[in-house]
N, C-alpha and C positions, 0 to 999 in steps of 0.2 A: 503494499499500500504506499510506503514513504517515498518507493521509488516511481510509483505512478504519479504522485503527488508533485514529487522533484521534476518529472518531465511535464507535467500539466503547467507547470509553473515555467520552466523552460521555454515553453511554446508561446504561453499568454505574452512573456515578455517581448515576444517579436511582433505582438500585435501594435498597428500604428496610435499614436494619441487620437482620442477621437473631436480633439477641439479642431474646429474648421478654419483653414487657412487665412481667413476673414479676420478672426479673433487676433491671429499670431501677428497679422499687417498691422492691427491696430495697438498694438505693444508700445508703450512710451506717448499715446496719444492722451487727450484728457477731454471729458465732457461734464457737462452741468446740466442735469434735468430735475426739472420743479424744485430748482435749488441746490439739489445734492449733488454733490461734488465726486466726479470718479475718474479713477485712473485706469485707463483700459489695458488689457479687458477687466470685465467686473469678476474679479477673483477672490478666491480665500486659500489660506494657507493653513498647515497643521490644524486641521479642524475634523476631530472624533467623530465617527457616524456609528449610528445603532440602527440595524434594519431588522425587521420580521415581517413576514407575511404567514396570513391565515386564511383558510378557506370559509367562504361565505355563501351564504343563498344567492344564487344568481338572479333570480326573477326578482327578489327585495333589493339586490345591486342596481338592477335595471330601472326600477321604481325611482331611484335616487338619482338617476341621472337626468341631465336638463337636456331639452331638444330632441332630435331625431337621429341624430348622427353617431353619438357614442354608444358603445354597447360592452358589457360586462367580457374582460377576457374570460374565455371558457376553459378549465382543465378540469378533466373528469368530470363534467357535468356541475361543476363548482366555478364561482365567481373566488376572487383574491381580493382581500383587504389589506394593504401595504404599510406599513407602520415604519417611518424613518425620521429620526432625531438627529439633528446636526447642531453639534457643539462649535460654533462660527468663532475662532479665536483671533484670526486675523483678516479683516476687511475694512473695505474703503470708508464704511460705516460703523466701523466698532465690533466690538463683541457682542454677539448676543446666541441664543439659543431658537431653532426654529423645528418644532415638531408637527410634522405632516401625517396626515391620517385620511388615506386615498385609496380608490377602487381601482384596481388595473383593467385598462379599457383597450379599445381599439376605435377607430375613428374611419367612417367612410359609409357611404349611401347603404351598404350591403353587410349582412354578418359576415364576421371572418371565421374562416374553418378552426377548429380546435388545435392548438400547439403550433401551426404553422407562424404565426405573428411572431411568436419567438425568435424565430430564424429570419423571418424578412419584415424586419420592425417595421421601416419606412414604407414598405407597400401597404402594411394594414394599418399604417397611424398606431401603432402600437405605444401607449403611454399609462398614464395614471390621471385620474379625474380627482383634483383634491377637494374633498369634503370641508377639511377643517385645518387650520395652518396658524396655529397660535406662537406668537414669537415673543422677545424679551423687551423689544425697546419701540419707541414710538417711530424713528427715524427708519425702522426696517419696513414698519406697516406701511408708512408713506412712500417708499420707494417699492417694496414689493408688489403693494395693491394698487397705487397709482400708476405705475409704469408698466407692470406686467399682468396685472387684474387677478393675482393671488388672494384668497380669502383671508388674508394676514389680520391679526387682531392680538392686542397685548395681552399678555396673561403672565401668572407666575409660573417658572420654569424652573427644572434642575435637570442636571446629566449628572450620575454618580456612576463610577467605576471601581470596581474593587477585584480582588484576585480571582473571586470565581464569578461575578454577574457584570452586567451593565445594565442601568436602568435609567429611566426619565419618566416625571410625572409634570402634568400642567395643571393647575387648578385656575378658575376664571370666578373672580368675585366670590372667594371662599367657598365655590363648589367645584367638586372634583370634574375635571375634563375625561383625562385617562392615565393610566399608569401602565407601562410596559417595562419589562424585567426579561433578560436572556441570561441563560446559562453561556459564560463566554465559551465559544468554540474552541477546540484544542488548536494552537499555534500552528498554523500551515504557512503564514508568509506568501500568499497567492498574491501575483500583481495582477490588480483590475484595472481596467479602463473603460469607463462607463459612460453611456449617453442615455440621457433620459428625457422624456417630454412630459410635460405637467399641462394638463388641460384644467382651466378654472372659469367659473362663472363672475362675470362682473359688468354690471351696466346693461345686462339682458345681452351681453355677447359671450362666446365661448372663445378663450384666450388661450392662445397654445405658445409656450416658452420651452426652451431647452437647457440643459445644465449638464454639463461635460465632468467627471470626476477622474482622478487616477490615486489609485492608493494602493498600500500592499495591506490584505486584510486577511481573517481567518471568518470561515464560512462551515455551518453546519447545514445538512440536508436531511430530509425525512426523518427517521427515527432517532437520529443524532441530534436535531434542534430540539432545543427547550425553551420556552418562553412562558411568562404569565402575563394576560392583557386582562386588565379592569378597566370598564368603560363605566363614567360617572353618570352624573345628572346636570352637567353644565349645557346650556343649549347650544353649542357647537357639535356636539356628539349625539345628539337626539337621533339623526338620521341613521347612525352607525350603530345604534342598539337595534334596529329592525333587522341586520343584514345576518344576525345570528352567528357569530364568528366560532369555528372550531376550536374546540381546546388544544388542538395540537396544530404547531406551525408547520408550512412547507420547508421553510428555509428560516434562517437568523445569520445573521453577520455583524461583526465588529471591526470597522476601519480605524486605527489609531489614528492615523495622520493622515487624511484625506487632502487633496487641492481638487478644486472646484473653479471651472469657469461658466458662469450665467451669461449666455448668449444674449447679446443686445438687440438681436432682430426676434420679432414675435409675429404671430398671426392671429387675426382674429376673423369671426363670422359670427353674423347674428341668430341668435338662438330663434328658432322656427316654429311652428307648428300648425296642422292642416286649417284652424280657423282662427278668427281674431280672438275668441274668447277662450280657446285652450291655449293661447301665446300668451293672454294676460296671467294664466296660472302657470307659466314655466318658472322654477326657480331659477331668475336670474343672476343670483348674486347681488351684493349692494350696489347702490347708487354711488353716481358720481359725488354727491355731497358727503359722502362717509370718508372721503379723503381731503377735501377742502377744509383748510384752516391747521391741518396736521403740521407739527413742529418737526425740529430733527432731535429730538431729546433721546439720550442713550443712557438715562437711566433704566435698572431693572425693578422690578416690583419686589417684594419680599418672597422669599421661595414657597413651593407649595407645602400642605401639611402631610407629611409622610407617614403620620399616625393611622391615618383612614384607609391605606392601603396595606398595611402588614398583613401577611397571609391568614391571621388568626380572624381579623375582622372584614376584610374586604369580601367582596364578590365578584365573580368574572370568571374568564378561562383561566384554567390552572394547570400546571404538570408538577409541582411540586419545586420549582426553583425558588432559592432562597432571595431575601431583600437585601439590596445594598445599603449601608448606611448615607443617610442626607448628610449633603456638606455643612 
């Protein structure tokens, strides 16, 4: 097994960087958007990442998606809830945590066949529809929502790493949003070069942005993956509680020091429906007014209350992984 892992790692090192050439050409340029100053490309360094994915009810997932051209990715008849928490340590807008709760999707006028989108990602518009995206700071909300249409909102967040687990929690106005804890996969040092598309609803439009990550990480698949997910009663996770996440994750990953580039190019489409009445009922995200007047504050709210998510008191999916200590 170690020999196979070593061979896979050697092959993965040969994979070219997913960062588009345009982003490299922009290196050293500067931009000011909505008053926020960026040194191009829009990147981050030395940022730990926690990931976990759980099977969900595909029909329920489809009911959460807006418009007519997003569909849940199908894996064995199930959809997929993807939890990604990034502890951004070095960015143009300071340090902050970003807590993504998303449904794996394909984009297009027709349903995609099972599994093929994992191979032909661009052909089937593979990505994730971001349902909830709490972050630590006001400036992250201003930029992420105002420029890229991401459903960001400020919340109490943490990111805790111990010798055996990695965990993150978010609270919103004193109410639990989500707690995720993974058992750290055994060290593998797999070189990863990933491109991911985010679909988000904002201003009645579907907005697509792309992010590129490079890291050396540890991954657990199938029966080796262990995680505990707890969804609370904060407004942002209400739709996710209808998805019936499975107890066991499909995979978990921990990337101790990821480097990322968020593409400044994005796409947008109107969210449509067959009738005006149906269009009025589409969950089109927040209106433009939600970002007007936001400042560039980098202050964090006090950390979330870890007491409510201890194994003895919390309810949610569990496979017995322990809880890390809060900072």
